C-alpha positions as CSV (number, residue, x, y, z in Angstrom):
1,M,65.5,131.2,-26.9
2,I,64.8,134.1,-29.3
3,N,61.9,133.5,-31.6
4,R,62.0,134.2,-35.3
5,L,59.7,137.3,-35.1
6,A,61.9,138.8,-32.3
7,R,65.1,138.6,-34.4
8,P,64.5,141.6,-36.7
9,M,63.6,143.8,-33.7
10,L,66.7,142.6,-31.9
11,A,68.8,143.3,-34.9
12,A,67.4,146.8,-35.2
13,L,68.1,147.4,-31.5
14,C,71.7,146.2,-32.0
15,L,72.1,148.6,-35.0
16,A,70.7,151.5,-33.1
17,S,73.1,150.7,-30.2
18,T,76.0,150.6,-32.6
19,A,75.0,153.9,-34.2
20,A,74.8,155.6,-30.9
21,S,78.2,154.3,-29.7
22,A,79.7,155.5,-33.0
23,A,79.2,159.0,-31.8
24,D,81.6,158.4,-28.9
25,L,84.9,160.2,-29.2
26,V,87.5,158.2,-27.2
27,P,89.8,160.5,-25.3
28,V,93.2,160.8,-27.0
29,A,94.9,159.9,-23.7
30,D,93.4,156.4,-23.9
31,F,95.4,155.8,-27.1
32,A,98.5,157.4,-25.6
33,R,98.7,155.0,-22.6
34,R,100.9,152.0,-22.9
35,M,100.0,148.5,-21.5
36,P,100.8,148.4,-17.8
37,L,101.5,144.6,-17.8
38,T,103.1,142.5,-20.5
39,S,104.8,139.1,-21.0
40,P,102.9,137.0,-18.5
41,S,104.4,133.6,-17.5
42,L,102.8,131.0,-15.3
43,S,104.9,129.4,-12.5
44,P,105.4,125.6,-12.8
45,D,103.1,124.9,-9.9
46,G,100.4,127.2,-11.3
47,Q,100.4,129.4,-8.1
48,Y,102.0,132.6,-9.5
49,V,102.1,134.7,-12.7
50,S,105.2,136.8,-13.5
51,L,104.9,139.9,-15.7
52,A,106.9,142.9,-17.0
53,F,105.2,146.0,-15.6
54,H,105.4,149.5,-17.0
55,D,104.7,152.6,-15.0
56,P,102.6,155.4,-16.7
57,D,105.6,157.7,-16.9
58,G,107.0,155.5,-19.7
59,K,110.4,155.5,-17.9
60,T,110.0,153.0,-15.1
61,H,109.7,149.3,-15.8
62,G,110.4,146.1,-13.8
63,L,109.3,142.6,-12.7
64,A,106.0,142.0,-11.0
65,I,104.8,138.7,-9.5
66,Y,101.2,138.1,-8.5
67,R,99.5,135.2,-6.8
68,V,97.0,133.6,-9.2
69,G,93.6,134.5,-8.0
70,D,94.7,137.9,-6.5
71,M,95.9,140.4,-9.0
72,S,95.0,143.3,-6.7
73,K,98.5,143.4,-5.1
74,A,101.9,142.2,-6.3
75,V,103.7,139.6,-4.1
76,T,107.0,141.0,-5.5
77,L,107.6,144.3,-7.4
78,I,111.2,145.0,-8.5
79,R,111.8,148.3,-10.3
80,M,114.7,148.4,-12.8
81,P,116.9,151.4,-13.7
82,P,115.3,154.0,-16.0
83,Y,114.4,152.7,-19.4
84,E,115.4,149.1,-18.5
85,A,112.8,146.4,-18.6
86,P,112.6,142.6,-18.5
87,A,113.0,141.4,-22.1
88,K,112.2,137.8,-21.2
89,I,111.1,136.0,-18.0
90,A,111.3,132.3,-17.3
91,W,110.5,130.1,-14.3
92,A,113.4,127.8,-13.5
93,S,111.4,126.4,-10.5
94,P,108.3,127.2,-8.6
95,T,110.3,129.6,-6.4
96,R,113.1,130.8,-8.7
97,L,112.9,133.1,-11.8
98,V,115.4,134.0,-14.5
99,V,115.2,137.5,-16.2
100,A,116.9,138.7,-19.3
101,R,117.5,142.5,-19.0
102,G,116.6,144.8,-21.8
103,K,116.6,148.5,-22.8
104,V,113.3,150.1,-24.0
105,D,114.0,151.4,-27.5
106,G,110.9,153.5,-27.9
107,S,107.3,152.6,-28.7
108,I,108.0,151.7,-32.3
109,G,111.2,150.0,-31.5
110,R,111.4,146.9,-29.3
111,T,113.0,146.1,-25.9
112,M,116.6,145.5,-26.9
113,L,118.5,142.8,-25.0
114,T,121.5,144.0,-23.0
115,G,122.9,140.4,-22.9
116,E,122.6,140.3,-19.1
117,I,120.9,137.4,-17.2
118,M,119.6,137.7,-13.7
119,S,117.9,135.3,-11.3
120,I,115.8,135.9,-8.2
121,D,113.4,134.1,-5.8
122,V,109.7,134.5,-6.0
123,D,109.7,136.7,-2.9
124,G,112.4,139.0,-4.4
125,K,115.2,137.6,-2.3
126,N,118.6,136.1,-3.3
127,P,119.2,138.0,-6.5
128,D,122.2,136.9,-8.6
129,Y,123.8,138.2,-11.7
130,L,124.4,135.1,-13.9
131,Y,125.8,136.5,-17.1
132,G,126.8,139.8,-18.6
133,Y,129.5,142.4,-18.4
134,Q,129.3,143.6,-14.8
135,A,131.7,142.2,-12.1
136,V,128.9,141.3,-9.6
137,G,127.2,138.1,-8.5
138,K,128.5,134.7,-7.5
139,R,130.7,134.5,-10.7
140,A,132.2,138.0,-10.3
141,A,135.7,136.5,-9.8
142,T,135.7,135.0,-13.2
143,R,133.9,137.9,-15.0
144,A,137.0,138.9,-17.0
145,T,136.8,135.7,-19.0
146,D,133.1,135.2,-18.4
147,E,131.7,138.4,-19.8
148,G,129.6,138.3,-22.9
149,W,126.1,138.4,-24.3
150,G,123.5,135.9,-22.9
151,E,120.0,135.0,-23.8
152,I,117.4,132.6,-22.3
153,E,117.1,129.8,-24.8
154,G,114.5,127.6,-23.0
155,L,113.7,125.4,-20.1
156,P,113.9,121.6,-19.4
157,V,110.7,119.6,-19.9
158,Q,110.9,118.5,-16.2
159,N,111.2,121.5,-13.9
160,N,114.6,121.1,-12.0
161,G,115.7,124.7,-11.1
162,H,117.8,125.0,-14.3
163,F,117.4,126.8,-17.6
164,Y,119.1,126.9,-21.0
165,M,121.3,129.9,-21.8
166,R,122.8,130.8,-25.2
167,A,125.9,132.9,-24.8
168,T,128.3,134.8,-27.0
169,S,131.6,135.6,-25.4
170,W,133.0,139.0,-26.0
171,L,136.4,137.4,-26.3
172,D,135.2,135.4,-29.3
173,Q,132.1,136.7,-30.9
174,N,132.2,134.2,-33.7
175,R,130.9,131.5,-31.5
176,S,127.5,130.5,-30.1
177,T,127.6,128.4,-26.9
178,L,124.7,126.7,-25.1
179,Y,124.7,126.1,-21.4
180,D,122.6,124.2,-18.8
181,V,122.6,126.7,-15.9
182,D,121.5,126.2,-12.3
183,A,119.5,129.3,-11.5
184,K,120.2,129.0,-7.8
185,T,124.0,128.3,-7.7
186,S,124.9,129.9,-11.1
187,T,126.9,126.8,-11.9
188,R,126.7,125.8,-15.6
189,K,127.5,123.0,-18.0
190,Q,128.3,123.4,-21.6
191,M,125.7,121.6,-23.9
192,A,126.8,122.7,-27.3
193,D,129.2,125.0,-29.1
194,I,129.3,126.1,-32.8
195,G,131.8,128.4,-34.5
196,I,129.4,131.0,-35.8
197,G,127.8,133.9,-33.9
198,G,124.1,134.7,-33.4
199,M,122.7,131.2,-33.7
200,S,119.6,129.9,-31.9
201,F,119.3,126.3,-30.7
202,M,116.5,123.8,-30.9
203,I,116.7,121.5,-27.8
204,S,115.0,118.1,-27.7
205,P,112.9,117.0,-24.6
206,D,115.9,114.9,-23.4
207,G,118.1,118.1,-23.2
208,Q,120.1,117.7,-26.3
209,A,120.8,120.5,-28.7
210,R,119.7,119.1,-32.1
211,F,119.8,122.1,-34.4
212,A,121.4,125.5,-34.6
213,F,120.0,128.1,-36.9
214,G,119.9,131.9,-37.7
215,T,121.3,134.6,-39.9
216,D,125.1,134.6,-40.3
217,D,127.3,137.7,-40.7
218,S,126.6,137.8,-44.4
219,F,122.9,138.1,-43.8
220,R,122.3,134.5,-45.0
221,W,119.9,132.0,-43.4
222,V,121.8,129.0,-42.2
223,V,120.8,125.8,-40.4
224,F,123.1,123.2,-38.8
225,H,122.2,119.7,-37.6
226,R,124.0,118.0,-34.7
227,E,125.6,114.8,-35.7
228,G,127.6,113.1,-32.9
229,S,129.9,115.8,-31.5
230,G,129.9,117.9,-34.6
231,W,127.6,120.1,-36.6
232,N,126.6,119.4,-40.2
233,K,125.5,122.5,-42.3
234,L,122.3,121.7,-44.2
235,S,122.4,122.6,-47.8
236,G,119.9,125.2,-48.9
237,S,116.9,123.9,-50.8
238,A,114.7,125.8,-53.3
239,Q,111.8,123.6,-52.2
240,Q,112.3,124.3,-48.5
241,Q,113.5,127.9,-48.3
242,N,114.1,129.4,-44.9
243,F,113.8,126.0,-43.3
244,T,113.4,126.4,-39.5
245,P,113.3,123.6,-37.0
246,V,110.6,124.4,-34.4
247,A,110.4,121.5,-31.8
248,S,111.2,117.8,-31.4
249,V,108.5,115.2,-31.4
250,A,109.0,113.6,-27.9
251,G,110.1,110.0,-27.9
252,S,111.1,109.9,-31.5
253,N,113.7,111.2,-34.0
254,R,111.2,113.4,-35.7
255,I,110.7,117.2,-35.5
256,Y,108.2,119.9,-36.3
257,A,109.5,122.5,-38.8
258,K,108.4,125.2,-41.1
259,Y,109.6,126.6,-44.4
260,S,108.6,128.4,-47.5
261,P,107.9,126.0,-50.4
262,D,109.7,127.2,-53.4
263,G,109.8,130.6,-51.7
264,K,106.0,131.0,-51.9
265,G,103.8,131.1,-48.7
266,G,104.6,128.6,-46.1
267,A,104.3,125.0,-44.8
268,F,104.3,123.5,-41.4
269,V,105.5,119.9,-41.3
270,E,106.5,116.9,-39.2
271,Q,109.5,115.0,-40.5
272,D,112.6,112.9,-39.5
273,E,115.5,114.9,-38.2
274,D,117.4,114.1,-41.4
275,G,114.6,115.4,-43.5
276,G,113.1,112.0,-44.4
277,N,109.4,110.9,-44.3
278,P,107.9,114.5,-44.4
279,K,104.3,114.9,-43.4
280,I,102.8,118.3,-44.4
281,I,100.5,119.4,-41.6
282,R,99.4,122.6,-43.4
283,K,100.5,124.4,-46.5
284,D,99.4,127.8,-47.9
285,D,100.5,129.3,-51.2
286,F,99.8,132.9,-50.0
287,S,100.8,132.9,-46.4
288,E,103.4,131.6,-44.0
289,V,102.0,129.1,-41.5
290,S,102.6,128.7,-37.8
291,A,101.2,127.0,-34.7
292,S,101.4,130.2,-32.6
293,G,99.2,129.9,-29.5
294,L,98.2,126.3,-30.4
295,W,100.6,124.1,-28.4
296,T,100.0,121.4,-25.8
297,P,101.8,121.3,-22.4
298,A,105.4,120.1,-22.4
299,P,106.7,118.1,-24.1
300,L,105.3,120.5,-26.7
301,R,103.1,119.3,-29.6
302,P,101.1,121.6,-31.9
303,F,97.4,120.8,-31.9
304,G,96.6,123.3,-34.7
305,T,97.9,125.8,-37.1
306,I,97.0,129.2,-38.5
307,A,97.9,131.2,-41.6
308,D,100.0,134.4,-40.7
309,T,97.8,136.6,-42.9
310,G,94.1,137.5,-42.8
311,I,91.9,136.8,-39.7
312,P,93.4,133.8,-37.9
313,Q,91.3,130.7,-38.3
314,P,92.8,127.6,-36.6
315,T,92.9,124.3,-38.5
316,Y,93.1,121.4,-35.9
317,I,95.5,118.5,-36.5
318,D,93.1,116.1,-34.7
319,P,89.7,117.9,-34.0
320,A,88.7,115.0,-31.7
321,S,91.6,115.5,-29.3
322,P,90.8,116.9,-25.9
323,I,93.1,119.9,-26.3
324,A,91.5,120.8,-29.7
325,K,88.0,120.4,-28.2
326,L,89.0,122.7,-25.3
327,H,90.3,125.3,-27.8
328,M,87.1,125.0,-29.9
329,A,84.9,125.5,-26.7
330,L,86.8,128.6,-25.6
331,S,86.6,130.0,-29.2
332,Q,82.8,129.6,-29.1
333,K,82.7,131.2,-25.7
334,F,84.6,134.3,-27.1
335,P,83.2,134.7,-30.7
336,G,85.1,136.9,-33.0
337,Q,88.3,136.6,-31.0
338,F,91.4,134.6,-31.4
339,V,92.1,132.3,-28.4
340,S,95.8,131.8,-27.8
341,F,97.2,129.2,-25.3
342,V,99.9,131.2,-23.6
343,D,101.4,129.0,-20.8
344,Y,100.7,125.9,-18.7
345,S,101.5,124.7,-15.2
346,E,103.9,121.7,-15.4
347,D,101.2,119.2,-14.8
348,G,99.0,120.8,-17.4
349,G,96.2,121.4,-14.8
350,Q,96.3,125.1,-15.1
351,L,96.3,126.9,-18.5
352,M,96.8,130.6,-19.1
353,F,95.2,131.8,-22.3
354,S,94.4,135.1,-23.9
355,V,91.6,136.4,-26.2
356,S,92.2,139.2,-28.6
357,S,90.9,140.7,-31.8
358,D,91.0,143.7,-34.0
359,R,89.0,145.6,-31.4
360,E,90.1,143.8,-28.2
361,P,93.7,144.5,-27.1
362,G,93.8,141.4,-25.1
363,R,92.4,139.6,-22.0
364,Y,94.3,137.1,-20.0
365,M,92.6,134.3,-18.1
366,I,93.3,131.0,-16.3
367,I,91.3,127.8,-16.8
368,D,91.5,124.7,-14.7
369,T,91.7,122.0,-17.3
370,K,90.0,119.5,-15.0
371,T,87.0,121.5,-13.7
372,F,87.0,124.0,-16.6
373,K,86.6,126.9,-14.2
374,V,87.8,130.1,-15.8
375,S,89.3,133.0,-13.8
376,K,90.3,136.4,-15.2
377,L,93.8,137.6,-14.6
378,F,94.0,141.0,-16.3
379,D,93.2,143.1,-19.3
380,A,96.0,144.3,-21.5
381,K,94.4,147.8,-21.8
382,P,91.5,147.9,-19.3
383,W,90.6,151.4,-20.3
384,I,89.8,150.5,-23.9
385,D,86.2,149.6,-24.6
386,P,86.2,147.2,-27.6
387,A,82.6,148.2,-28.4
388,K,83.9,151.7,-29.3
389,M,86.7,150.4,-31.5
390,S,86.6,150.0,-35.3
391,E,86.6,146.9,-37.5
392,R,89.9,146.0,-39.1
393,R,89.2,144.1,-42.4
394,P,92.0,142.2,-44.2
395,L,91.4,142.2,-48.0
396,R,93.4,141.3,-51.1
397,F,94.0,143.3,-54.3
398,K,96.4,143.1,-57.2
399,A,99.3,145.4,-57.7
400,S,99.8,147.1,-61.1
401,D,102.1,144.2,-62.1
402,G,99.6,141.6,-61.2
403,L,101.1,140.5,-57.8
404,E,98.4,139.8,-55.2
405,L,98.9,141.8,-52.0
406,E,97.1,142.0,-48.7
407,A,95.6,145.3,-47.4
408,I,94.1,145.9,-44.0
409,L,91.4,148.6,-43.8
410,T,90.3,150.1,-40.5
411,F,86.8,151.6,-41.1
412,P,85.5,154.5,-38.9
413,K,82.8,153.1,-36.7
414,G,79.3,154.1,-37.6
415,K,80.1,155.8,-40.9
416,P,79.2,154.7,-44.5
417,E,82.0,152.8,-46.1
418,T,82.2,155.1,-49.1
419,N,84.0,158.4,-49.9
420,L,86.0,158.4,-46.7
421,P,89.0,160.5,-46.0
422,L,92.0,158.1,-46.2
423,V,95.2,157.8,-44.3
424,L,97.8,155.5,-45.9
425,M,99.8,154.0,-43.1
426,P,102.9,152.0,-44.3
427,H,104.5,149.8,-41.7
428,G,108.1,149.9,-40.6
429,G,110.8,147.3,-41.1
430,P,110.5,146.9,-44.0
431,H,111.6,143.3,-44.3
432,G,110.2,140.4,-42.2
433,V,107.6,142.8,-40.7
434,S,103.9,142.9,-41.6
435,D,100.7,144.5,-40.5
436,D,98.1,142.1,-39.1
437,W,94.4,142.0,-38.1
438,F,94.9,142.5,-34.4
439,Y,94.3,145.7,-32.4
440,E,96.6,148.7,-33.2
441,D,96.5,152.0,-31.4
442,D,97.4,154.2,-34.4
443,A,94.8,152.7,-36.7
444,Q,92.1,152.8,-34.0
445,F,92.9,156.4,-33.0
446,L,92.7,157.6,-36.6
447,A,89.5,155.6,-37.3
448,N,88.0,157.0,-34.1
449,R,88.7,160.5,-35.6
450,G,86.8,159.6,-38.7
451,Y,89.6,158.4,-41.0
452,L,89.7,155.3,-43.1
453,V,93.1,153.7,-42.5
454,L,94.9,151.7,-45.2
455,Q,97.8,149.4,-44.4
456,V,99.4,147.6,-47.3
457,N,101.7,144.6,-46.8
458,Y,103.9,145.5,-49.7
459,R,106.5,143.2,-51.2
460,G,109.4,143.0,-48.8
461,S,107.0,142.4,-45.9
462,G,107.1,139.3,-43.8
463,S,104.5,136.5,-43.5
464,R,104.4,135.7,-47.2
465,G,107.5,133.6,-47.8
466,S,111.1,134.2,-48.8
467,T,110.5,135.2,-52.4
468,F,107.9,137.8,-51.5
469,E,110.3,139.3,-48.8
470,Q,113.3,139.3,-51.1
471,A,111.2,141.0,-53.9
472,G,111.6,144.2,-51.8
473,Y,115.4,144.1,-51.7
474,L,116.9,147.0,-53.5
475,K,113.4,148.3,-54.2
476,W,112.9,150.6,-51.2
477,G,112.2,153.7,-53.2
478,T,110.7,152.1,-56.3
479,R,108.5,148.9,-56.3
480,I,107.7,149.1,-52.6
481,Q,106.3,152.6,-53.1
482,E,104.4,151.5,-56.2
483,D,102.7,148.8,-54.1
484,L,101.6,151.5,-51.6
485,I,100.4,153.7,-54.3
486,D,98.5,150.8,-56.0
487,G,96.8,150.2,-52.6
488,V,95.5,153.8,-52.6
489,K,94.3,153.5,-56.2
490,W,92.5,150.2,-55.3
491,A,90.8,151.8,-52.2
492,I,89.6,154.7,-54.4
493,A,88.4,152.3,-57.1
494,Q,86.4,150.3,-54.5
495,R,84.9,153.7,-53.5
496,F,86.1,153.3,-50.0
497,A,88.2,156.4,-50.2
498,D,87.6,160.0,-51.4
499,P,90.3,160.6,-54.1
500,G,90.6,164.3,-53.0
501,R,91.3,163.5,-49.3
502,V,94.3,161.2,-49.0
503,C,97.3,161.7,-46.7
504,V,100.1,159.4,-45.7
505,Y,101.5,158.8,-42.2
506,G,104.3,156.3,-41.3
507,A,106.9,155.6,-38.7
508,S,110.5,154.3,-39.1
509,F,110.6,152.8,-42.7
510,G,107.0,154.0,-42.9
511,G,108.3,157.5,-42.3
512,Y,110.6,157.0,-45.3
513,S,107.6,155.9,-47.4
514,A,105.6,158.9,-46.2
515,M,108.2,161.2,-47.9
516,M,108.6,159.0,-50.9
517,V,105.0,158.3,-52.1
518,P,104.2,162.0,-52.7
519,V,107.3,162.0,-55.0
520,R,106.3,158.8,-56.8
521,A,102.6,159.8,-57.2
522,P,102.4,163.6,-57.5
523,G,98.9,165.0,-57.0
524,M,97.6,161.9,-55.1
525,F,98.3,163.0,-51.6
526,R,97.3,166.1,-49.6
527,C,99.9,165.8,-46.8
528,A,102.6,163.6,-45.4
529,V,103.7,162.7,-41.8
530,G,107.1,161.1,-41.1
531,Y,107.7,159.8,-37.6
532,D,111.2,158.8,-36.6
533,G,111.9,158.1,-40.3
534,I,114.9,157.2,-42.4
535,Y,115.4,159.9,-45.0
536,D,119.0,159.6,-46.3
537,L,119.8,156.0,-47.2
538,D,123.6,156.5,-47.4
539,M,123.6,157.9,-43.8
540,M,122.5,154.4,-42.6
541,Y,126.1,153.3,-43.3
542,N,127.5,156.0,-41.0
543,K,124.9,156.7,-38.3
544,G,122.5,154.6,-36.3
545,D,122.8,151.2,-34.6
546,I,122.3,149.0,-37.7
547,K,125.9,149.6,-38.8
548,D,127.4,148.5,-35.5
549,R,127.5,144.8,-36.4
550,K,128.9,143.0,-39.4
551,S,125.5,141.3,-39.9
552,G,123.9,144.8,-39.9
553,R,126.3,146.1,-42.5
554,S,125.6,143.0,-44.6
555,Y,121.9,143.6,-44.3
556,L,122.3,147.1,-45.6
557,T,124.3,146.0,-48.5
558,T,121.7,143.4,-49.4
559,V,118.6,145.5,-49.0
560,I,119.6,149.0,-50.2
561,G,123.0,148.4,-51.9
562,K,126.0,150.7,-52.0
563,D,125.6,152.5,-55.4
564,Q,125.8,156.1,-54.4
565,A,123.8,157.4,-57.3
566,D,121.0,154.8,-56.6
567,L,121.0,155.7,-52.9
568,A,120.6,159.4,-53.7
569,A,117.9,158.7,-56.3
570,N,115.9,156.9,-53.6
571,S,116.5,159.2,-50.6
572,P,113.9,161.8,-49.7
573,T,116.6,164.3,-48.7
574,H,117.7,164.4,-52.3
575,L,114.1,164.7,-53.6
576,A,112.7,167.4,-51.4
577,D,112.0,169.7,-54.3
578,K,109.5,167.1,-55.6
579,I,107.5,166.8,-52.4
580,D,104.4,168.8,-53.3
581,V,102.5,168.5,-50.0
582,P,102.7,170.0,-46.5
583,V,104.9,167.8,-44.3
584,F,104.9,167.1,-40.6
585,L,108.2,165.7,-39.2
586,V,108.2,164.0,-35.7
587,H,111.3,162.6,-34.1
588,G,112.9,161.5,-30.8
589,E,116.1,163.3,-30.2
590,D,117.8,160.2,-28.7
591,D,116.7,157.8,-31.4
592,Q,119.4,155.2,-32.0
593,R,117.8,153.3,-34.9
594,A,116.8,156.3,-37.0
595,P,119.2,158.9,-35.4
596,F,118.2,162.5,-35.0
597,A,120.6,163.4,-37.8
598,Q,118.1,161.9,-40.2
599,F,115.5,164.4,-39.1
600,K,118.0,167.3,-39.4
601,A,118.9,166.2,-42.9
602,M,115.3,166.1,-44.0
603,R,114.5,169.4,-42.4
604,A,117.5,171.0,-44.1
605,A,116.4,169.6,-47.5
606,L,112.9,171.0,-47.1
607,D,114.3,174.4,-46.1
608,A,116.6,174.4,-49.2
609,A,113.6,173.5,-51.4
610,H,111.4,176.1,-49.7
611,K,108.8,173.5,-48.8
612,P,106.2,174.0,-46.0
613,Y,106.6,171.8,-42.9
614,E,105.8,171.4,-39.2
615,T,108.0,169.7,-36.6
616,L,107.7,168.0,-33.2
617,T,110.8,166.7,-31.5
618,K,111.3,165.5,-27.9
619,P,114.5,165.0,-25.9
620,D,114.9,161.7,-24.0
621,E,112.8,159.9,-26.5
622,R,114.1,157.1,-28.7
623,H,112.5,155.2,-31.6
624,G,108.9,156.2,-30.9
625,F,107.7,158.3,-28.0
626,V,107.0,156.5,-24.8
627,K,106.1,159.2,-22.3
628,P,102.3,159.5,-22.3
629,E,102.3,163.3,-22.4
630,N,104.5,163.3,-25.5
631,V,102.4,160.6,-27.2
632,E,99.2,162.5,-26.4
633,E,100.8,165.8,-27.8
634,F,101.8,163.9,-30.9
635,Y,98.3,162.4,-31.5
636,N,96.7,165.8,-31.0
637,R,99.1,167.4,-33.4
638,L,98.6,164.6,-35.9
639,Q,94.8,165.0,-35.8
640,A,95.1,168.7,-36.2
641,F,97.4,168.3,-39.2
642,L,95.2,165.8,-40.9
643,D,92.0,167.8,-40.2
644,K,93.7,170.9,-41.6
645,H,94.6,169.3,-44.9
646,L,91.9,166.7,-45.3
647,G,89.0,168.8,-44.0
648,G,87.9,166.3,-41.3
649,D,84.5,164.9,-42.3
650,R,83.8,167.4,-45.1
651,P,83.8,165.7,-48.5
652,A,86.2,167.2,-51.1
653,T,85.1,168.3,-54.5
654,A,84.8,165.2,-56.6
655,Q,87.8,164.6,-58.9
656,A,89.2,161.8,-61.0
657,A,91.4,159.3,-59.3
658,P,95.1,159.7,-60.2
């Protein structure tokens, strides 16, 4: 035990150690590398763990299966075609897996489902093509009428070699059909069918589809309840906006659900299927609420909840329950980290969990729930030393119209928290997406180079409820940008930031904002970096993948509108003459979400306005660079650009805040 006199000396030693480590400059290559292993899933018998693997080249991905207790060599390693990756992996039995194929859409995009479902044995043998568009596999003879878009919807509570598949036939895209599929024989049985596309299903422990829900082609949230052989559409409620069924309560007619009360924040509830006898488990006026990482073994029950903003702090439903006590014990063992229960063996004897934080990208471990022996599986990014990373601090401030917003500040390690050069980093999306407290490469890289990073969850972002998200509709170039500018003013007023050294860097919608905020706040910024950004709003109706589906076109109409004058007034390509700072444009030439035409249009607009700019483009890159050498080059160019215009660690001449 440390005595009271020793504590000050220990604290001083800790501070000295921290100050020394602050001088460490982490190699840019460490931030450029992507996680080699993702999406771990535990086999039903607890003997194996399946993962998506990613080679360092950024091009090759596939399925890896390891024996628990020996992560040194994969039992099975299956490489997929270039830029294809497992989008989802599920164990249908201890020896049979199901894989949803996907396309890697760049580092700031996501792995896009191709609609194809494969199955394979744990040893890599007996592969089969269960669903998709190719005429291969056991069902090849019926592929002409069988082709479509499939997704893994879930697994039976009792492991039986089957899985649940949601499918949309290409012959009738206005239907969502649910099947019980034998992963070995590929035979299937229809479980449910509803005449609307893009729906997800909530399946009860007894294998019955009880709810269908999702966004319809008009970009409206809809929920249907199964009644007999038909579906009853639930009427929308102002009190329960974006109502979402989550899971059935085993052995009853009750469910867990979440919604946004009167559109503000969130609530997690237990209630009857028909909505009766509601019991609020947790409610938060500021934040949406979830039970992410806090579920028991199947049949699933939440044992705790967290708010989706701030630093995650679990609230336990029954703190005296064994599962809650286990979570509390692990949280004490890993202080300052969030413990997430990822997966269980079928008997609950083996639990895979992860620990992560603002400085820890993630560690995955197995615990025997009977002996409590913990074994390490793997680190998400083993080359990252959390001790060298920077604190990410969620704070709140009020926008100029009085609305409370969340900001996340990443402070350079070992530096005073005053008068720092600031990089505003708006997130992409913009809707339904938000920045959070957890580790992020961009923010940590910039902080390691001496910059204070400011991320603002502006209105329109997710995690705050439906009213907050909808408040950003038709406000892309106006109120959203004002929120970002208000965040900079707040950081300056708090004396965190030097008002003479502020730049903006963003990707996707953040790239759009990087061009817009200098227009909306002339004189505030010293430079702007747009990465795979959207710069011409009207072009979204003609180029890019959003326009390819009716729901995507409805989304555009809802969030940016179709008024040509308004679109032009809020497009950086039409405002280049008002951009009063040096610009750095970065783009992947094969980007499908923000097509390369957006880059060309912005470059042409800057040329016409005789504005200074730099560029970096790469072929064979999509929405965000994935090849490590390209990411490393981008980071080096980004640092040089910021250092050039913000002066690195040199304070600017004091000036009044804008």
